[in-house]
C-alpha positions, 0 to 999 in steps of 0.5 A: 452111842455108835456101833460100827465094824471096821470090816463093813459099813452101815448098809454094806456087804458082810465079808464072808468070813463072818458068815456060813460061807467062811468061817462063821465067826463074829465081825469086830464091833466098835462101840463109842460114846457110851453113857457114862452110867452104863453098867452093862452092854447087850448085842442081839444080831437078827435077820428081819428078811428070814422066811416066816419071821425074824431069825436070831443070830446071836444074843449076848448080855452082860457084857462089861462096859467097853468100846470094842468086841473083838472078833471070834469073842464071847464077850459076855454071857450067851443067850440061845439063837434060832440055831438052837445054839450059844454062839454066834451064827453068821448070816446064811439066807436061803436066798436073795440079799438079807439085811443083818441087824447087830444092835448094841444096848448100854443098860443101867444095870447088869441082868444077871440071868443065867445062860441061854435066855431067849431074845424074847427073855433078854428084851424083857429083862431090859425094859426100863434100863436102856440108857442108849442103844444103836445098830449096825446093819449089814448085807449078805447073799450067798448068790452075790457071794458066789458070783464073786460081785462082793 
């Protein structure tokens, strides 16, 4: 399984349009080499560089098995993020360059949980059901964006 985006490469800067400095919409993602027995996908986006603890930006589960997640979309059932919202919350680091982990999981089942689950609740429900996974890391810094070096 491979997770990519045509808007940024692994370990490269995320364009401002997908952050709090822009439209704050999710980037398009492609998922290739999915296991044939996959029944659903999960997508979690988080920032382990956040002060205090990992900050959750997006939780989506029960995504139909697909090779593409469209820009500015709601591809499945939405969980709650650390902005206390059920939608994508783009990168918005207080200082420095942060790493944003876009993590995709192929499951052998559909979770069938109500909307608003937390990352921890989804990770617990996924236990024993992950067929494959991949991650795409994007970087962002408001200072670098403002300085025009990105």
